[in-house]
C-alpha positions as CSV (number, residue, x, y, z in Angstrom):
1,M,0.1,0.1,0.1
2,P,1.3,3.5,-0.8
3,R,2.6,5.8,2.1
4,K,0.0,8.1,3.4
5,S,2.1,11.1,2.2
6,E,1.6,9.9,-1.3
7,H,-2.3,9.7,-1.1
8,L,-4.3,12.4,-2.9
9,K,-5.6,14.9,-0.4
10,V,-9.3,15.6,-0.5
11,L,-10.8,18.6,1.4
12,V,-14.4,17.9,2.5
13,I,-16.4,21.2,3.2
14,D,-19.7,20.0,4.7
15,D,-21.4,20.9,8.1
16,D,-22.3,17.1,8.6
17,P,-19.2,15.4,10.3
18,N,-20.6,12.1,9.3
19,V,-19.9,12.8,5.6
20,S,-16.2,13.1,6.2
21,W,-16.0,10.2,8.7
22,M,-17.7,7.9,6.3
23,L,-15.5,8.9,3.3
24,N,-12.3,8.5,5.4
25,K,-13.5,5.0,6.6
26,G,-14.3,3.8,3.2
27,L,-11.7,5.3,0.9
28,S,-8.7,5.9,3.2
29,D,-6.6,3.3,1.1
30,D,-6.5,5.9,-1.8
31,F,-7.3,9.3,-0.3
32,E,-6.4,11.4,2.7
33,F,-9.5,13.4,3.8
34,K,-9.4,16.8,5.7
35,S,-12.6,18.3,6.8
36,A,-14.0,21.8,7.4
37,R,-17.4,22.5,9.1
38,D,-18.3,25.7,7.2
39,G,-17.4,27.7,4.2
40,I,-15.0,30.2,5.9
41,E,-13.0,27.5,7.4
42,G,-13.0,25.7,4.1
43,I,-11.5,28.7,2.2
44,Q,-8.8,29.0,4.7
45,M,-7.9,25.2,4.5
46,V,-7.5,25.5,0.6
47,T,-4.6,27.7,1.2
48,T,-3.1,25.7,4.4
49,E,-3.7,22.2,3.2
50,A,-3.3,22.6,-0.6
51,P,-5.8,19.7,-1.5
52,D,-5.9,18.0,-4.7
53,I,-9.7,18.1,-4.9
54,I,-12.5,19.7,-2.9
55,L,-15.9,18.0,-2.1
56,L,-18.2,20.9,-1.3
57,D,-21.8,20.6,0.0
58,I,-24.4,23.1,-1.7
59,K,-26.5,23.8,1.5
60,M,-24.7,24.9,4.6
61,P,-25.6,27.4,7.4
62,G,-23.9,30.8,6.9
63,M,-21.8,30.8,3.8
64,S,-23.5,28.6,1.2
65,G,-21.6,26.2,-1.3
66,L,-22.2,28.6,-4.3
67,E,-20.8,31.5,-2.2
68,V,-17.8,29.3,-1.3
69,L,-17.3,28.3,-5.0
70,E,-17.5,32.0,-6.2
71,K,-14.7,32.9,-3.7
72,L,-12.6,29.9,-4.6
73,Q,-12.7,31.2,-8.2
74,K,-10.3,33.9,-7.0
75,V,-7.8,31.4,-5.8
76,E,-4.7,30.8,-7.9
77,N,-4.4,27.2,-9.3
78,R,-7.4,26.3,-7.2
79,P,-8.2,22.5,-7.2
80,D,-11.3,20.9,-8.9
81,V,-14.6,21.1,-6.9
82,V,-17.1,18.3,-6.9
83,M,-20.6,19.4,-5.4
84,L,-22.5,17.4,-2.9
85,S,-26.3,17.9,-3.4
86,G,-29.6,16.6,-2.3
87,H,-32.5,15.5,-4.7
88,A,-34.2,18.8,-4.7
89,E,-31.3,21.1,-5.6
90,T,-31.2,20.7,-9.4
91,E,-31.1,24.5,-10.0
92,M,-28.4,25.0,-7.6
93,V,-26.3,22.2,-9.1
94,V,-26.6,23.9,-12.6
95,E,-25.7,27.2,-11.2
96,A,-22.6,25.6,-9.4
97,M,-21.6,24.0,-12.8
98,K,-21.7,27.4,-14.4
99,R,-19.4,28.8,-11.8
100,G,-16.8,26.2,-12.3
101,A,-17.7,23.0,-10.5
102,S,-16.4,19.9,-12.2
103,E,-19.4,17.6,-11.5
104,F,-21.8,16.9,-8.7
105,I,-22.7,13.8,-6.5
106,R,-26.2,13.3,-5.2
107,K,-26.9,12.7,-1.5
108,P,-27.3,10.1,-0.1
109,F,-24.5,8.5,-1.9
110,E,-22.6,5.1,-2.0
111,I,-19.0,5.2,-0.9
112,E,-17.7,3.4,-4.1
113,E,-19.5,6.0,-6.3
114,V,-17.7,8.8,-4.5
115,G,-14.3,7.0,-5.2
116,I,-15.2,6.7,-8.9
117,H,-16.1,10.4,-9.1
118,L,-12.9,11.6,-7.3
119,K,-10.6,9.4,-9.5
120,S,-12.3,10.4,-12.7
121,T,-11.9,14.1,-11.7
122,I,-8.3,13.7,-10.8
123,E,-7.6,12.0,-14.1
124,R,-9.3,14.8,-16.0
125,R,-7.2,17.4,-14.1
126,K,-4.1,15.4,-14.9
127,L,-5.0,15.0,-18.6
128,K,-5.8,18.8,-18.7
129,K,-2.3,19.7,-17.2
130,E,-0.6,17.5,-19.8
131,V,-2.5,19.1,-22.7
132,V,-1.6,22.6,-21.5
133,G,2.1,21.5,-21.1
134,L,1.9,20.1,-24.8
135,Q,0.4,23.3,-26.0
136,K,3.1,25.3,-24.5
137,E,5.8,23.0,-25.9
138,L,4.0,23.2,-29.4
139,S,3.8,26.9,-29.1
140,A,7.5,27.2,-28.3
141,S,8.3,24.8,-31.1
142,R,6.2,26.8,-33.6
143,E,8.2,29.9,-32.6
144,Y,11.6,28.2,-33.1
145,N,10.4,26.9,-36.3
146,M,10.6,30.4,-37.6
147,F,14.3,30.3,-36.4
148,I,15.1,27.3,-38.7
149,G,18.8,27.1,-39.5
150,E,22.0,25.3,-38.4
151,S,24.4,28.0,-39.1
152,E,26.4,29.6,-36.4
153,G,24.5,32.9,-36.5
154,M,21.1,31.2,-35.7
155,E,22.5,29.0,-33.0
156,K,23.8,32.2,-31.4
157,V,20.4,33.7,-31.7
158,R,18.5,30.8,-30.2
159,E,21.0,30.6,-27.4
160,L,20.7,34.2,-26.6
161,V,16.8,34.0,-26.6
162,D,17.0,31.3,-24.0
163,Q,19.3,33.3,-21.9
164,V,17.6,36.5,-21.9
165,A,13.9,35.6,-22.1
166,P,13.5,34.7,-18.3
167,S,15.0,38.2,-17.3
168,E,13.4,41.5,-17.1
169,L,16.2,43.2,-19.4
170,T,15.1,45.5,-22.1
171,V,15.9,43.9,-25.5
172,L,16.7,45.8,-28.7
173,I,16.2,43.5,-31.8
174,R,18.4,44.6,-34.7
175,G,18.2,43.4,-38.2
176,E,17.1,44.0,-41.6
177,S,13.5,44.0,-42.9
178,G,12.2,40.4,-43.2
179,T,14.7,38.7,-40.9
180,G,12.0,37.9,-38.2
181,K,12.3,40.7,-35.6
182,E,8.6,40.3,-34.5
183,I,8.9,36.5,-34.2
184,A,12.1,37.0,-32.1
185,A,10.0,39.5,-29.8
186,R,7.2,37.0,-29.4
187,T,9.5,34.1,-28.6
188,L,11.1,36.2,-25.9
189,H,7.7,36.9,-24.4
190,N,6.4,33.2,-24.8
191,K,9.5,31.9,-23.0
192,S,9.4,34.5,-20.2
193,P,7.5,34.5,-16.8
194,R,5.1,36.9,-18.6
195,A,3.9,34.4,-21.2
196,K,0.3,34.2,-19.9
197,K,0.0,38.0,-19.9
198,P,-0.5,40.2,-22.8
199,F,1.9,40.7,-25.7
200,V,1.1,44.1,-27.4
201,K,2.7,45.2,-30.5
202,V,3.0,48.9,-31.6
203,N,4.5,49.7,-35.0
204,C,6.0,53.2,-34.6
205,A,6.5,53.7,-38.3
206,A,2.8,52.9,-39.1
207,I,1.0,55.2,-36.8
208,P,0.8,58.9,-37.7
209,R,3.1,60.8,-35.4
210,D,0.3,63.1,-34.1
211,L,-1.5,60.0,-33.0
212,L,1.3,57.9,-31.6
213,E,1.4,59.4,-28.2
214,A,-2.4,58.7,-27.8
215,E,-1.8,55.3,-29.1
216,L,0.8,54.4,-26.5
217,F,-0.4,56.1,-23.5
218,G,-4.2,56.6,-24.1
219,Y,-6.3,59.7,-23.7
220,E,-9.1,61.1,-21.5
221,K,-12.4,62.2,-22.7
222,G,-12.4,65.6,-24.3
223,A,-8.6,65.7,-24.6
224,F,-8.8,66.6,-28.4
225,T,-11.6,66.7,-31.1
226,G,-13.1,63.2,-31.5
227,A,-12.1,62.0,-28.0
228,H,-15.7,61.2,-27.0
229,K,-14.6,58.8,-24.2
230,T,-11.5,57.7,-22.3
231,K,-9.3,55.1,-23.9
232,Q,-6.4,53.1,-22.7
233,G,-3.2,53.0,-24.4
234,R,-1.1,50.1,-25.3
235,F,1.1,50.6,-22.2
236,E,-2.0,49.9,-19.9
237,I,-3.2,47.1,-22.1
238,A,0.3,45.4,-21.9
239,N,0.2,45.7,-18.1
240,K,2.1,42.6,-16.5
241,G,3.1,41.6,-20.0
242,T,5.4,42.7,-22.8
243,I,5.0,45.6,-25.2
244,F,7.0,45.4,-28.5
245,L,8.0,48.7,-30.0
246,D,8.7,47.8,-33.7
247,E,10.4,50.4,-35.8
248,I,11.6,52.3,-32.8
249,G,14.0,54.3,-34.8
250,D,10.9,56.2,-36.5
251,M,9.7,57.4,-33.2
252,P,9.5,61.4,-33.3
253,M,12.0,63.1,-30.9
254,E,9.3,65.1,-29.1
255,L,7.8,61.7,-27.9
256,Q,10.9,59.9,-27.1
257,S,11.4,61.9,-23.7
258,K,7.8,60.8,-22.6
259,L,8.7,57.2,-23.5
260,L,12.0,57.4,-21.6
261,Q,10.1,58.6,-18.5
262,A,7.7,55.7,-18.8
263,I,10.3,53.1,-19.1
264,E,12.2,54.6,-16.2
265,Q,9.4,55.3,-13.7
266,Q,6.9,52.7,-14.9
267,E,4.3,55.4,-15.0
268,F,2.9,58.0,-17.4
269,V,0.0,60.4,-17.9
270,R,-2.7,60.0,-20.4
271,V,-3.1,62.7,-23.2
272,G,-5.4,65.3,-21.5
273,G,-5.1,63.6,-18.1
274,V,-3.3,64.7,-14.8
275,S,-3.2,61.6,-12.9
276,N,-0.1,59.2,-13.0
277,I,-0.7,55.7,-14.2
278,R,1.5,52.9,-13.1
279,V,2.2,49.8,-15.2
280,D,4.5,47.0,-15.1
281,V,5.7,46.0,-18.6
282,R,8.8,44.6,-20.2
283,I,10.0,46.5,-23.1
284,V,11.3,44.8,-26.4
285,S,11.9,47.2,-29.3
286,A,13.3,46.5,-32.8
287,T,14.7,48.6,-35.6
288,N,16.3,48.2,-39.0
289,K,18.0,51.6,-38.8
290,N,21.4,52.6,-37.5
291,L,20.4,54.1,-34.2
292,E,24.1,55.3,-33.4
293,E,24.0,57.3,-36.6
294,A,20.6,58.6,-35.7
295,I,22.0,59.7,-32.4
296,A,24.8,61.5,-34.1
297,Q,22.3,63.4,-36.2
298,K,20.2,64.3,-33.2
299,K,17.3,62.3,-34.4
300,F,17.4,59.8,-31.5
301,R,18.0,60.3,-27.9
302,D,21.1,58.6,-26.5
303,D,19.8,58.1,-23.0
304,L,16.6,56.4,-24.6
305,F,19.0,54.2,-26.6
306,Y,20.9,53.0,-23.6
307,R,17.5,52.3,-21.7
308,L,16.2,50.2,-24.6
309,N,19.4,48.5,-25.2
310,E,20.4,46.5,-22.1
311,I,20.7,43.5,-24.4
312,T,21.1,43.5,-28.2
313,L,19.7,40.6,-30.2
314,G,21.2,40.8,-33.8
315,L,19.4,38.8,-36.4
316,P,21.5,37.7,-39.3
317,P,20.2,38.6,-42.9
318,L,19.6,35.4,-45.0
319,R,22.5,36.1,-47.3
320,H,24.9,35.6,-44.5
321,R,23.6,32.1,-44.0
322,P,23.2,30.5,-47.4
323,N,23.5,26.9,-46.1
324,D,20.2,27.6,-44.2
325,I,18.2,28.3,-47.4
326,P,17.5,24.6,-48.3
327,L,16.1,24.0,-44.8
328,L,13.9,27.1,-44.9
329,A,12.7,26.3,-48.4
330,N,11.7,22.8,-47.7
331,H,10.0,23.9,-44.5
332,F,7.9,26.4,-46.5
333,V,7.0,23.9,-49.1
334,D,5.6,21.5,-46.4
335,R,3.7,24.4,-44.7
336,Y,2.0,25.7,-47.7
337,N,1.4,22.2,-49.5
338,K,-0.6,21.4,-46.2
339,M,-2.3,25.0,-46.1
340,Y,-3.4,25.0,-49.6
341,K,-3.9,21.3,-50.1
342,K,-1.2,21.2,-52.9
343,S,1.4,18.5,-53.7
344,L,4.5,20.4,-54.9
345,P,7.2,17.9,-54.8
346,D,10.5,18.4,-53.2
347,I,12.6,21.3,-54.7
348,S,15.0,20.0,-57.4
349,A,18.8,20.4,-56.9
350,E,19.0,22.8,-59.9
351,T,16.3,25.2,-58.4
352,M,17.7,24.8,-54.9
353,R,21.2,26.0,-56.3
354,K,19.4,29.1,-57.8
355,L,17.7,29.9,-54.4
356,V,21.0,29.5,-52.6
357,G,22.7,31.7,-55.1
358,F,20.1,34.5,-54.9
359,D,20.8,37.5,-52.7
360,W,17.4,37.8,-50.8
361,A,17.2,41.5,-50.3
362,G,13.9,40.8,-48.6
363,N,15.4,38.0,-46.4
364,V,13.3,35.1,-45.0
365,R,10.1,36.9,-45.7
366,Q,11.0,37.2,-49.4
367,L,12.0,33.5,-49.6
368,E,8.7,32.5,-47.9
369,N,6.7,34.5,-50.5
370,F,8.7,32.9,-53.4
371,I,7.8,29.3,-52.1
372,K,4.3,30.2,-51.5
373,Q,3.8,31.3,-55.1
374,M,5.4,28.2,-56.2
375,V,3.2,25.9,-54.1
376,V,0.0,27.9,-55.0
377,R,0.7,27.6,-58.6
378,N,2.1,24.1,-58.2
379,D,5.1,24.9,-60.5
380,E,8.7,24.9,-59.6
381,S,9.8,26.3,-62.9
382,I,8.4,29.6,-62.3
383,V,11.4,30.3,-59.9
384,D,13.3,31.9,-63.0
385,D,10.6,34.4,-63.6
386,L,10.4,35.2,-59.8
387,L,14.1,35.7,-59.6
388,L,14.3,37.9,-62.5
389,T,11.5,40.1,-61.4
390,S,12.7,40.5,-57.8
391,P,15.0,42.9,-56.2
392,N,18.5,41.5,-55.9
393,T,21.6,43.4,-54.8
394,A,24.1,40.5,-55.7
395,S,25.8,42.7,-58.3
396,Q,26.2,45.5,-55.7
397,P,28.4,45.0,-52.6
398,S,25.8,46.9,-50.4
399,Y,25.4,44.7,-47.3
400,E,27.3,42.9,-44.6
401,T,28.0,39.3,-43.9
402,N,29.5,38.9,-40.5
403,G,30.6,42.4,-41.0
404,V,31.8,42.2,-44.5
405,S,30.0,43.2,-47.7
406,Y,30.0,40.6,-50.3
407,G,27.5,40.9,-53.1
408,V,29.8,39.7,-55.9
409,A,31.7,37.5,-53.6
410,M,28.7,35.3,-52.7
411,T,27.9,34.5,-56.2
412,S,31.7,33.6,-56.7
413,A,31.6,31.6,-53.5
414,V,28.6,29.5,-54.8
415,E,30.4,29.0,-58.0
416,N,33.6,27.8,-56.3
417,F,31.6,25.6,-54.1
418,S,30.1,23.8,-57.0
419,T,33.2,23.4,-59.0
420,S,36.2,22.9,-56.6
421,F,34.6,20.7,-53.9
422,D,36.7,17.6,-53.3
423,P,35.0,15.5,-50.3
424,E,38.1,13.2,-50.2
425,T,40.4,16.0,-49.1
426,D,37.8,18.7,-47.7
427,G,35.5,16.4,-45.9
428,Y,31.6,16.1,-46.2
429,S,30.6,19.0,-43.8
430,L,28.5,21.3,-45.7
431,K,28.7,24.0,-43.1
432,A,32.4,23.9,-42.9
433,R,32.8,23.9,-46.6
434,V,30.6,27.0,-47.1
435,D,32.2,28.8,-44.2
436,K,35.7,28.1,-45.7
437,V,34.6,29.3,-49.3
438,V,33.0,32.4,-47.9
439,A,35.9,33.4,-45.7
440,K,38.1,33.1,-48.6
441,E,36.0,35.4,-50.8
442,E,35.6,37.8,-48.0
443,S,39.3,38.2,-47.3
444,Q,40.0,38.6,-51.1
445,L,37.4,41.3,-51.3
446,I,38.6,43.2,-48.3
447,R,42.2,43.1,-49.6
448,A,40.9,44.4,-53.0
449,A,39.2,47.3,-51.4
450,L,42.2,48.2,-49.1
451,T,44.4,48.1,-52.0
452,K,42.2,50.3,-54.1
453,T,42.1,52.8,-51.2
454,N,45.8,52.6,-50.6
455,W,45.1,51.0,-47.2
456,N,43.0,53.9,-46.0
457,R,40.8,51.8,-43.7
458,R,38.1,54.4,-43.3
459,K,37.7,54.9,-47.1
460,A,37.8,51.0,-47.5
461,S,35.0,50.5,-44.9
462,Q,33.0,53.1,-46.9
463,L,33.6,51.4,-50.1
464,L,32.6,47.9,-48.7
465,E,29.8,49.6,-46.9
466,I,30.5,48.2,-43.4
467,S,31.3,49.8,-40.2
468,Y,34.9,50.9,-39.6
469,R,35.0,48.5,-36.5
470,S,33.8,45.6,-38.6
471,L,36.6,46.2,-41.0
472,L,39.3,46.4,-38.4
473,Y,37.9,43.1,-36.9
474,K,38.1,41.3,-40.3
475,I,41.5,42.6,-41.1
476,K,42.7,41.0,-37.9
477,E,40.7,37.9,-38.3
478,Y,42.1,37.1,-41.8
479,G,45.7,38.4,-40.9
480,L,45.7,41.0,-43.7
481,N,48.9,43.1,-43.8
482,E,49.7,46.0,-46.0
483,V,52.4,45.2,-48.6
484,K,55.0,47.9,-48.4
């Protein structure tokens, strides 16, 4: 027989002491019974005893079972409640079920019947917990599906998200359009202690500047023409949760000071209001702009930048991780085949080569749109038309890869990969091979730029369209030395 401490604990709230005595005598092998003689004592014992289930009589002197049930609804993670009722209490039983009771047992009852009800209720609760747990795992898995990739850059993103999500630090997500900044923000929220609370997104670029303050902080009735009633702002709606300030670099300077105050003091005043409103929100923001440059141009407050940027999460553009493109492409084929009930087969090697060699100015979003069109039209051959009519900067070295611009270099790298690969000498690791080829092309491109500018590093960084610091880092990484 299991130890007493392992028994499921049942709290019986009934003014008749014989009920608890009979249950304890007949079911003590499987359950440990605690008893309360009235509703007030029962509510107190829910906290002190932490029962697995409650048996609650509907009719009791003083506080009725329905009143007890209503107060129990406010108890966090309250156990399931089974009502005990007489034959003439049908309407009260229906009301109890509406208020959250799991089921009911009619008096007088058989002991075996109560045992069956208790076990089935416990099993349902256990199953419900398992379902909730699986839903959470599935939700997290779905979020991470959007971070598909085996490249070093994506591994670092996943690792940083796991490290940062449980904290209260503000996070600034940086990356080009289409790299998945909103997905990263939602993943940070879903993996945080605030996951059950609101996630509220505000696109600072999509809302007219004269309305943005009211949208963020709300307004009082009569604050301006058209303000016919008081309205909560996004900060209030996000209370206890996360507010995601997308395109934060587009926020007007005159509003940045109020945002800074709201972040630092966790309070603000509605438009047209006089009272401070306190909130508890976590701030996650995102931008595809160079905020340091905006600060130098007096278009963004440096103090706000530091408050938003306690942790930076940088999302790599798709062209920096070409070996992830096949994984993403196949993922999108599977998704949209199911969504649109299509049967586009696996992408051929020739089409995949074209996808890997493309520049993807729109990043993952652009690739997804490509694949969606291929699936909907059920025709892989349209890839040539799509690539020809889509923006592609591969002929212009206008972007960074691990800090280095390489438009032409990437095309050359793909060609080298397909023509000079020898697995007997270089091994079969696709990632290692791609990294090696890209590094070679990067170093050659950097040396060419340095030579062209007579080793003027600042001019070379401008020519490569990368930061001066990134150039210095790469010069050191590749051991590039000026030839005298």
